[in-house]
N, C-alpha and C positions, 0 to 999 in steps of 0.2 A: 504493500498500500504506500503509494507515494503521491505528494503533490508538486506539481511543476508550474512555475509562473515564468514565462519568457517574454522579454522584451528587447528593443534594440535602442541604443543611444548613439547618436551623431549621424551626420548627413553624407560623409564620405570624404574621400575615397576608403578611408580608414573608420570602421566604427565597431562597436562591441555589442555582442549579444550578452545581455544579462538575464542569468538563470536564477532564481530561488528554487532550491530543492528541500522538501520536507518529507521525513519518513513519518506517516501517520499510522504505521503499524505499531505492534507491540514487542516486535523482535529487531535487534540491530541488523542494520544491511550491511555486507561486506563487499569491499572491492565493485563498487558502484561505478561504472563508467558512463560518461557522456560522449556521445558520437555525433556530430554533425555531418550531414550530407548535403552537399551543395554543388551548384553547376561549377565546374573548375575552370571553364572558360569565362566564368563572369567574376568569380571571388577565389581569394587565395586565404587559407587560414594563416594567421600570424601568430597565433597561440595553440599549443596541442590540444587535442582532446583531453580534458581533465580526468582524473580517478580520484573518487573518495574513498579510501582505505576503509572508513567505518562511519555509517550514518546511524547516530543514536535517535532514538525515538522522540518526535516532538520536537526537535532542534531543527532550525533552518539553515542551510547552507548557502551562501552566495557566491557564484561564479561568474567571472567577466572573461569572456572569449573575443579576442581581437580577430576581426576580418578585414581584408582589404577588397575593393572592388578594383580588379585588374581590366575590366571592359574598356576600350578606348572610347566608346561614346556613353559610358556610366550606365550601361544597361543594369536592371534589376532582375532578379530571381527569388524563387522562394528557398530558404534554408531550412531543412528539417534537422530536428534534435530528437534521438534516440538516447533513453537511458536504461543500461542493461546491470544487471549484476552477475556474479560468477555462479549463481544457481540455476540461471536459465539463458536459453538462448533468444528467446522472444524478449521485444522491450517490456520494462515494467511501466513505461509512460512514453508519449509522443506528442512532439508540437511541430507545428509548421509557422514559420516567421518570414 
């Protein structure tokens, strides 16, 4: 059980994806991975996809991920956020930004 709030900050060419993750379950989550899927002809990740070693129930974790628009005319596209942990190959939660 996970809650995700996803926003962006900035107008480019470099901007941030700002994530707030909260474990709303009763058990700790381990090795929680945040993976961004983006069009690599439009964007480039400037920050690696983060890993949270432990997510304690009810605490909020804030993450900033820098992205750069590399399209010469400044095109925009959807950035997909997937959150996984070591216990499943299916995402715990997803978002489109």
